[in-house]
C-alpha positions as a Markdown table, in Angstrom:
| # | Residue | x | y | z |
|---|---|---|---|---|
| 1 | Met | -15.4 | 18.4 | 32.6 |
| 2 | Lys | -14.6 | 16.4 | 35.8 |
| 3 | Lys | -15.2 | 13.1 | 33.9 |
| 4 | Asn | -12.9 | 14.2 | 31.1 |
| 5 | Lys | -10.2 | 15.1 | 33.6 |
| 6 | Asn | -10.5 | 11.7 | 35.2 |
| 7 | Leu | -10.1 | 10.0 | 31.8 |
| 8 | Asn | -7.1 | 12.1 | 31.0 |
| 9 | Arg | -5.6 | 11.1 | 34.4 |
| 10 | Ile | -6.2 | 7.4 | 33.6 |
| 11 | Ala | -4.5 | 7.7 | 30.2 |
| 12 | Lys | -1.4 | 9.4 | 31.8 |
| 13 | Lys | -1.3 | 6.7 | 34.5 |
| 14 | Val | -1.3 | 4.0 | 31.8 |
| 15 | Leu | 1.5 | 5.7 | 29.9 |
| 16 | Asp | 3.5 | 6.2 | 33.1 |
| 17 | Leu | 3.3 | 2.5 | 33.9 |
| 18 | Glu | 4.3 | 1.5 | 30.4 |
| 19 | Ile | 7.2 | 4.0 | 30.4 |
| 20 | Thr | 8.4 | 2.5 | 33.7 |
| 21 | Ala | 8.1 | -0.9 | 32.1 |
| 22 | Leu | 10.2 | 0.1 | 29.1 |
| 23 | Lys | 12.9 | 1.7 | 31.4 |
| 24 | Arg | 13.1 | -1.6 | 33.4 |
| 25 | Leu | 13.3 | -3.5 | 30.1 |
| 26 | Arg | 16.1 | -1.2 | 29.0 |
| 27 | Asn | 18.1 | -1.9 | 32.1 |
| 28 | Ser | 17.6 | -5.7 | 31.8 |
| 29 | Ile | 19.4 | -5.9 | 28.4 |
| 30 | Asn | 22.5 | -8.0 | 28.8 |
| 31 | Tyr | 24.7 | -10.7 | 27.0 |
| 32 | Thr | 21.8 | -13.0 | 26.4 |
| 33 | Phe | 20.3 | -10.4 | 24.1 |
| 34 | Val | 23.5 | -10.4 | 22.1 |
| 35 | Asp | 23.3 | -14.2 | 21.9 |
| 36 | Ala | 19.7 | -14.1 | 20.7 |
| 37 | Val | 20.5 | -11.5 | 18.0 |
| 38 | Ser | 23.5 | -13.6 | 16.8 |
| 39 | Leu | 21.3 | -16.6 | 16.5 |
| 40 | Ile | 18.6 | -14.7 | 14.5 |
| 41 | Ala | 21.2 | -13.2 | 12.1 |
| 42 | Lys | 22.8 | -16.6 | 11.5 |
| 43 | Cys | 19.6 | -18.4 | 10.8 |
| 44 | Lys | 19.6 | -19.9 | 7.3 |
| 45 | Ser | 16.0 | -20.9 | 7.4 |
| 46 | Lys | 13.0 | -19.2 | 9.0 |
| 47 | Val | 12.5 | -17.4 | 12.3 |
| 48 | Ile | 9.2 | -18.7 | 13.7 |
| 49 | Ile | 7.6 | -16.8 | 16.5 |
| 50 | Cys | 4.9 | -18.4 | 18.7 |
| 51 | Gly | 2.5 | -17.2 | 21.3 |
| 52 | Val | -1.0 | -17.6 | 22.7 |
| 53 | Gly | -3.7 | -14.9 | 22.9 |
| 54 | Lys | -2.2 | -11.4 | 23.0 |
| 55 | Ser | 1.3 | -12.8 | 22.8 |
| 56 | Tyr | 0.3 | -14.4 | 19.5 |
| 57 | Leu | -0.8 | -11.0 | 18.2 |
| 58 | Ile | 2.5 | -9.6 | 19.2 |
| 59 | Ala | 4.2 | -12.5 | 17.5 |
| 60 | Leu | 2.5 | -11.5 | 14.3 |
| 61 | Lys | 3.8 | -8.0 | 14.6 |
| 62 | Ile | 7.4 | -9.1 | 15.4 |
| 63 | Ser | 7.3 | -11.6 | 12.6 |
| 64 | Ser | 6.3 | -9.0 | 10.1 |
| 65 | Thr | 9.1 | -6.7 | 11.2 |
| 66 | Met | 11.6 | -9.5 | 11.0 |
| 67 | Ser | 10.6 | -10.4 | 7.4 |
| 68 | Ser | 10.8 | -6.7 | 6.4 |
| 69 | Val | 14.5 | -6.5 | 7.5 |
| 70 | Gly | 15.6 | -9.7 | 5.7 |
| 71 | Cys | 14.9 | -12.3 | 8.3 |
| 72 | Pro | 12.3 | -14.6 | 6.7 |
| 73 | Ser | 9.7 | -15.2 | 9.4 |
| 74 | Phe | 6.2 | -16.2 | 10.2 |
| 75 | Ala | 4.1 | -16.5 | 13.4 |
| 76 | Ile | 2.2 | -19.5 | 14.7 |
| 77 | Asn | -0.5 | -19.8 | 17.3 |
| 78 | Ala | 0.3 | -22.3 | 20.0 |
| 79 | Asn | -3.4 | -23.2 | 20.1 |
| 80 | Glu | -3.1 | -24.6 | 16.5 |
| 81 | Cys | 0.2 | -26.4 | 17.0 |
| 82 | Ser | -1.5 | -29.5 | 18.6 |
| 83 | His | -3.7 | -29.7 | 15.5 |
| 84 | Gly | -1.0 | -30.0 | 12.8 |
| 85 | Asp | 0.9 | -26.7 | 12.8 |
| 86 | Leu | 3.9 | -28.2 | 14.5 |
| 87 | Gly | 4.7 | -29.6 | 11.1 |
| 88 | Ser | 5.5 | -26.2 | 9.8 |
| 89 | Ile | 8.6 | -26.0 | 12.1 |
| 90 | Ser | 11.8 | -27.7 | 10.7 |
| 91 | Lys | 15.1 | -28.5 | 12.4 |
| 92 | Lys | 16.8 | -25.7 | 10.6 |
| 93 | Asp | 14.3 | -23.1 | 11.8 |
| 94 | Leu | 14.8 | -20.8 | 14.8 |
| 95 | Leu | 11.9 | -20.8 | 17.2 |
| 96 | Ile | 11.0 | -17.8 | 19.5 |
| 97 | Ile | 8.3 | -18.3 | 22.0 |
| 98 | Ile | 6.7 | -15.3 | 23.8 |
| 99 | Ser | 4.8 | -15.8 | 27.1 |
| 100 | Asn | 4.7 | -13.6 | 30.1 |
| 101 | Ser | 4.1 | -16.5 | 32.5 |
| 102 | Gly | 6.0 | -19.0 | 30.5 |
| 103 | Asn | 3.7 | -21.8 | 31.8 |
| 104 | Thr | 0.8 | -21.5 | 29.4 |
| 105 | Glu | -0.6 | -25.0 | 28.9 |
| 106 | Glu | -0.8 | -24.6 | 25.1 |
| 107 | Leu | 2.9 | -23.9 | 24.9 |
| 108 | Lys | 4.0 | -27.2 | 26.4 |
| 109 | Pro | 3.7 | -29.3 | 23.3 |
| 110 | Val | 5.6 | -26.7 | 21.2 |
| 111 | Ile | 8.4 | -26.5 | 23.8 |
| 112 | Gln | 8.6 | -30.4 | 23.9 |
| 113 | Tyr | 8.7 | -30.6 | 20.1 |
| 114 | Ala | 11.5 | -28.0 | 19.9 |
| 115 | Asn | 13.6 | -29.8 | 22.6 |
| 116 | Arg | 13.0 | -33.3 | 21.1 |
| 117 | Tyr | 14.1 | -32.3 | 17.6 |
| 118 | Lys | 16.9 | -30.0 | 18.8 |
| 119 | Ile | 15.3 | -26.9 | 17.3 |
| 120 | Lys | 17.0 | -23.8 | 18.7 |
| 121 | Leu | 14.6 | -22.0 | 21.1 |
| 122 | Ile | 14.7 | -18.4 | 22.3 |
| 123 | Gly | 12.3 | -17.9 | 25.2 |
| 124 | Ile | 10.9 | -14.5 | 26.1 |
| 125 | Thr | 9.3 | -14.5 | 29.5 |
| 126 | Ser | 9.2 | -12.7 | 32.8 |
| 127 | Asn | 9.0 | -15.9 | 34.9 |
| 128 | Lys | 12.4 | -17.4 | 35.7 |
| 129 | Lys | 10.8 | -20.5 | 37.2 |
| 130 | Ser | 8.7 | -21.3 | 34.2 |
| 131 | Ile | 8.9 | -24.2 | 31.8 |
| 132 | Leu | 9.7 | -21.9 | 28.9 |
| 133 | Tyr | 12.6 | -20.3 | 30.7 |
| 134 | Lys | 14.1 | -23.6 | 31.8 |
| 135 | Ala | 13.7 | -25.2 | 28.3 |
| 136 | Ser | 15.0 | -22.4 | 26.2 |
| 137 | Asp | 18.5 | -22.4 | 24.7 |
| 138 | Ile | 18.6 | -18.6 | 25.0 |
| 139 | Lys | 16.6 | -17.1 | 27.9 |
| 140 | Leu | 15.4 | -13.5 | 27.5 |
| 141 | Leu | 14.1 | -12.6 | 30.9 |
| 142 | Ile | 11.9 | -9.5 | 30.7 |
| 143 | Pro | 11.1 | -7.7 | 34.0 |
| 144 | Glu | 7.9 | -8.3 | 35.9 |
| 145 | Val | 5.8 | -5.1 | 35.7 |
| 146 | Lys | 2.6 | -3.7 | 37.0 |
| 147 | Glu | -0.2 | -4.0 | 34.4 |
| 148 | Ala | -2.2 | -0.8 | 33.8 |
| 149 | Ala | -5.7 | -2.4 | 33.9 |
| 150 | Leu | -6.7 | -3.8 | 37.3 |
| 151 | Asn | -3.1 | -5.1 | 37.4 |
| 152 | Ile | -4.3 | -8.2 | 35.5 |
| 153 | Val | -5.0 | -7.3 | 31.9 |
| 154 | Pro | -1.8 | -7.5 | 29.8 |
| 155 | Thr | -0.8 | -3.9 | 29.0 |
| 156 | Ser | 2.6 | -3.0 | 30.4 |
| 157 | Ser | 3.9 | -6.6 | 29.8 |
| 158 | Thr | 2.7 | -6.6 | 26.2 |
| 159 | Thr | 4.4 | -3.3 | 25.7 |
| 160 | Glu | 7.7 | -4.9 | 26.9 |
| 161 | Gln | 7.1 | -7.8 | 24.5 |
| 162 | Ile | 6.6 | -5.6 | 21.4 |
| 163 | Ala | 9.7 | -3.5 | 22.4 |
| 164 | Ile | 12.0 | -6.5 | 22.8 |
| 165 | Gly | 10.8 | -7.8 | 19.5 |
| 166 | Asp | 11.7 | -4.4 | 17.8 |
| 167 | Cys | 15.1 | -4.5 | 19.6 |
| 168 | Leu | 15.8 | -8.0 | 18.2 |
| 169 | Ala | 14.8 | -7.0 | 14.7 |
| 170 | Val | 16.7 | -3.8 | 14.5 |
| 171 | Ala | 19.8 | -5.3 | 16.1 |
| 172 | Ala | 19.7 | -8.3 | 13.6 |
| 173 | Leu | 19.3 | -5.8 | 10.8 |
| 174 | Asn | 22.5 | -4.1 | 11.8 |
| 175 | Leu | 24.4 | -7.4 | 12.3 |
| 176 | Lys | 23.3 | -8.6 | 8.8 |
| 177 | Lys | 24.3 | -5.2 | 7.3 |
| 178 | Phe | 20.9 | -4.8 | 5.9 |
| 179 | Asn | 20.8 | -1.5 | 4.0 |
| 180 | Lys | 18.2 | 0.8 | 2.5 |
| 181 | Lys | 18.7 | -0.7 | -0.9 |
| 182 | Lys | 17.8 | -4.2 | 0.4 |
| 183 | Phe | 15.0 | -2.8 | 2.4 |
| 184 | Lys | 13.4 | -1.3 | -0.7 |
| 185 | Leu | 13.3 | -4.8 | -2.3 |
| 186 | Phe | 10.7 | -5.8 | 0.4 |
| 187 | His | 8.8 | -2.5 | 0.2 |
| 188 | Pro | 8.3 | -1.8 | -3.5 |
| 189 | His | 5.1 | 0.2 | -3.0 |
| 190 | Gly | 3.5 | 2.6 | -0.6 |
| 191 | Ser | 5.2 | 5.6 | 1.1 |
| 192 | Leu | 8.2 | 3.7 | 2.3 |
| 193 | Gly | 8.8 | 2.3 | -1.2 |
| 194 | Asn | 8.5 | 5.8 | -2.7 |
| 195 | Gln | 11.0 | 7.3 | -0.2 |
| 196 | Leu | 13.6 | 4.6 | -1.2 |
| 197 | Arg | 13.1 | 4.7 | -5.0 |
| 198 | Thr | 16.3 | 5.5 | -6.8 |
| 199 | Val | 17.1 | 7.5 | -10.0 |
| 200 | Glu | 17.5 | 4.2 | -11.8 |
| 201 | Asp | 13.9 | 3.2 | -10.9 |
| 202 | Leu | 12.5 | 6.2 | -12.7 |
| 203 | Met | 15.0 | 7.3 | -15.5 |
| 204 | Ile | 14.6 | 6.9 | -19.2 |
| 205 | Ser | 17.4 | 4.6 | -20.5 |
| 206 | Gln | 18.8 | 3.0 | -23.7 |
| 207 | Asn | 16.9 | 3.9 | -26.8 |
| 208 | Gly | 14.7 | 6.3 | -24.9 |
| 209 | Ile | 17.6 | 8.8 | -24.3 |
| 210 | Pro | 17.5 | 11.7 | -26.8 |
| 211 | Phe | 21.2 | 11.7 | -27.8 |
| 212 | Ile | 22.6 | 13.9 | -30.5 |
| 213 | Asn | 26.2 | 14.5 | -31.8 |
| 214 | Glu | 27.5 | 17.9 | -30.8 |
| 215 | Asn | 28.5 | 18.6 | -34.4 |
| 216 | Ser | 25.0 | 18.1 | -35.7 |
| 217 | Asn | 23.1 | 21.1 | -36.9 |
| 218 | Met | 20.1 | 22.4 | -34.9 |
| 219 | Lys | 17.7 | 21.4 | -37.7 |
| 220 | Lys | 18.4 | 17.8 | -36.8 |
| 221 | Ala | 18.2 | 18.6 | -33.1 |
| 222 | Leu | 14.8 | 20.1 | -33.5 |
| 223 | Gly | 13.6 | 16.9 | -35.2 |
| 224 | Ile | 14.9 | 14.7 | -32.4 |
| 225 | Ile | 13.6 | 16.8 | -29.5 |
| 226 | Thr | 10.2 | 16.9 | -31.2 |
| 227 | Lys | 10.1 | 13.1 | -31.7 |
| 228 | Lys | 11.3 | 12.1 | -28.2 |
| 229 | Lys | 8.9 | 14.5 | -26.5 |
| 230 | Leu | 11.1 | 15.0 | -23.4 |
| 231 | Gly | 11.9 | 18.6 | -24.0 |
| 232 | Val | 15.6 | 17.9 | -23.7 |
| 233 | Leu | 18.6 | 16.6 | -25.7 |
| 234 | Ile | 21.9 | 15.1 | -24.5 |
| 235 | Ala | 24.9 | 16.2 | -26.7 |
| 236 | Arg | 27.8 | 13.8 | -27.2 |
| 237 | Asp | 31.2 | 13.9 | -29.0 |
| 238 | Asn | 32.4 | 11.4 | -31.5 |
| 239 | Lys | 33.6 | 9.1 | -28.6 |
| 240 | Lys | 30.1 | 9.2 | -27.2 |
| 241 | Asn | 31.1 | 11.1 | -24.2 |
| 242 | Thr | 28.5 | 13.5 | -22.9 |
| 243 | Thr | 29.5 | 17.1 | -23.6 |
| 244 | Gly | 26.3 | 19.1 | -23.1 |
| 245 | Ile | 22.5 | 19.4 | -22.8 |
| 246 | Ile | 19.9 | 21.4 | -24.7 |
| 247 | Thr | 16.3 | 22.1 | -23.4 |
| 248 | Asp | 13.4 | 23.3 | -25.5 |
| 249 | Gly | 13.4 | 26.6 | -23.5 |
| 250 | Gln | 17.0 | 27.1 | -24.4 |
| 251 | Ile | 16.2 | 26.6 | -28.0 |
| 252 | Arg | 13.5 | 29.2 | -27.9 |
| 253 | Arg | 15.8 | 31.7 | -26.3 |
| 254 | Ser | 18.6 | 31.0 | -28.7 |
| 255 | Asn | 16.2 | 31.5 | -31.6 |
| 256 | Leu | 15.2 | 34.9 | -30.4 |
| 257 | Lys | 18.8 | 36.0 | -29.8 |
| 258 | Lys | 20.6 | 34.5 | -32.8 |
| 259 | Gly | 18.0 | 33.9 | -35.5 |
| 260 | Asn | 18.4 | 31.3 | -38.3 |
| 261 | Leu | 18.8 | 28.7 | -35.5 |
| 262 | Lys | 18.7 | 25.7 | -37.8 |
| 263 | Glu | 22.1 | 26.5 | -39.3 |
| 264 | Leu | 23.8 | 26.6 | -35.9 |
| 265 | Lys | 25.7 | 23.6 | -34.5 |
| 266 | Val | 24.5 | 21.9 | -31.4 |
| 267 | Arg | 27.7 | 22.7 | -29.6 |
| 268 | Asn | 27.0 | 26.5 | -30.2 |
| 269 | Val | 23.7 | 26.2 | -28.4 |
| 270 | Met | 24.1 | 23.6 | -25.7 |
| 271 | Thr | 24.9 | 24.1 | -22.0 |
| 272 | Lys | 28.3 | 22.4 | -21.4 |
| 273 | Ser | 29.1 | 20.0 | -18.6 |
| 274 | Pro | 25.5 | 19.2 | -17.6 |
| 275 | Ile | 24.7 | 18.1 | -14.1 |
| 276 | Ser | 24.8 | 14.4 | -13.7 |
| 277 | Val | 23.8 | 12.1 | -10.8 |
| 278 | Asp | 24.6 | 8.5 | -10.1 |
| 279 | Lys | 21.9 | 5.9 | -10.8 |
| 280 | Asp | 21.8 | 4.8 | -7.2 |
| 281 | Val | 21.0 | 8.3 | -5.8 |
| 282 | Leu | 17.6 | 8.5 | -4.2 |
| 283 | Ala | 15.0 | 10.1 | -6.4 |
| 284 | Ala | 14.0 | 12.5 | -3.6 |
| 285 | Lys | 17.6 | 13.8 | -3.5 |
| 286 | Ser | 17.7 | 14.3 | -7.3 |
| 287 | Leu | 14.5 | 16.4 | -6.9 |
| 288 | Ala | 16.3 | 18.6 | -4.4 |
| 289 | Ile | 19.3 | 18.9 | -6.9 |
| 290 | Met | 16.9 | 20.0 | -9.6 |
| 291 | Ser | 15.2 | 22.5 | -7.3 |
| 292 | Asp | 18.5 | 24.0 | -6.1 |
| 293 | Asn | 19.8 | 24.4 | -9.7 |
| 294 | Lys | 16.5 | 25.5 | -11.2 |
| 295 | Ile | 16.5 | 22.8 | -13.8 |
| 296 | Thr | 14.0 | 20.1 | -14.9 |
| 297 | Ser | 16.3 | 17.3 | -16.1 |
| 298 | Leu | 19.4 | 15.4 | -15.0 |
| 299 | Cys | 21.8 | 13.2 | -16.8 |
| 300 | Val | 22.4 | 9.8 | -15.1 |
| 301 | His | 25.8 | 8.0 | -14.9 |
| 302 | Lys | 27.2 | 4.9 | -13.3 |
| 303 | Asn | 30.3 | 4.4 | -11.1 |
| 304 | Arg | 31.3 | 8.0 | -11.1 |
| 305 | Asn | 31.8 | 8.0 | -14.9 |
| 306 | Lys | 30.0 | 11.3 | -15.6 |
| 307 | Lys | 31.2 | 11.3 | -19.3 |
| 308 | Lys | 28.9 | 8.3 | -20.1 |
| 309 | Thr | 25.2 | 9.1 | -19.8 |
| 310 | Ile | 23.2 | 5.9 | -19.2 |
| 311 | Gly | 19.9 | 7.6 | -18.5 |
| 312 | Ile | 18.0 | 10.8 | -18.2 |
| 313 | Leu | 15.6 | 11.9 | -15.4 |
| 314 | His | 12.9 | 14.5 | -15.9 |
| 315 | Ile | 11.2 | 16.2 | -13.0 |
| 316 | His | 7.9 | 14.8 | -14.3 |
| 317 | His | 9.1 | 11.3 | -13.7 |
| 318 | Ile | 9.7 | 12.1 | -10.0 |
| 319 | Leu | 6.4 | 13.9 | -9.5 |
| 320 | Asn | 4.4 | 11.3 | -11.3 |
| 321 | Ala | 5.9 | 8.7 | -8.9 |
| 322 | Asn | 4.5 | 10.8 | -6.0 |
| 323 | Ile | 7.9 | 11.6 | -4.6 |
| 324 | Gln | 8.3 | 15.0 | -2.9 |
């Protein structure tokens, strides 16, 4: 038990040191951060992030985040730059170098290359006297902090590096007006992609929509609903404006109440003014609409024109896509 308490105490001390580091980083944010974000958002080519050792691993993470929010990016290891990887950096690229000391030997050729070819350089370092700080066009000075492990193993400082990378990516996202719809383009699969799928992604459209004229008899309606196998029909008038909806459950109930159902007109059976959603509504929201209204299908329209149905969404389409 005593050993466990000691380990818990160590964990809390590590977290306390890293929380302190993040607080100090927060207080250090100033106009140079704004300049860095502006440069990232304006970059017409690639944002290249370079580091050595653990800083390179952090560069990989930041690069991945940048790419996911619409800033094409990749990471390079400074160790490999002297063996040909410098050729992957072009004059139109933006280079971000991460180094706590700013004096790592492997970084010197990369810094010299950037300065020689006038490649814009953002330096992230905690050493104001370092080569990286002096050579950078934009200098992001992160606070010197106490490391959690023997005060020498990068822990608190790497937490700062990851955090400043997230800050740059999120701020650039806002400056570029990068929205959920654009985000979905880069995340078509997985839980993120599912959360951002829209009605248009899942709906039945064009010839798949079970349309029927409201003046048709129910005999014809029964034939179409059986053929389409969606358990629903969309009724329209002669101008092809949507006027109602019929479900198979509704047909069964009408048959019990009225009898001789086949001789009735569609307009005498349908539910008028069916609920319709815009094609850009999130599928998850459409599921909530179905649940609230105790229905299993929705008409889909475009640009607020609810009279023109361009698709139909069934609850099974949403559930089959693993959206809840």
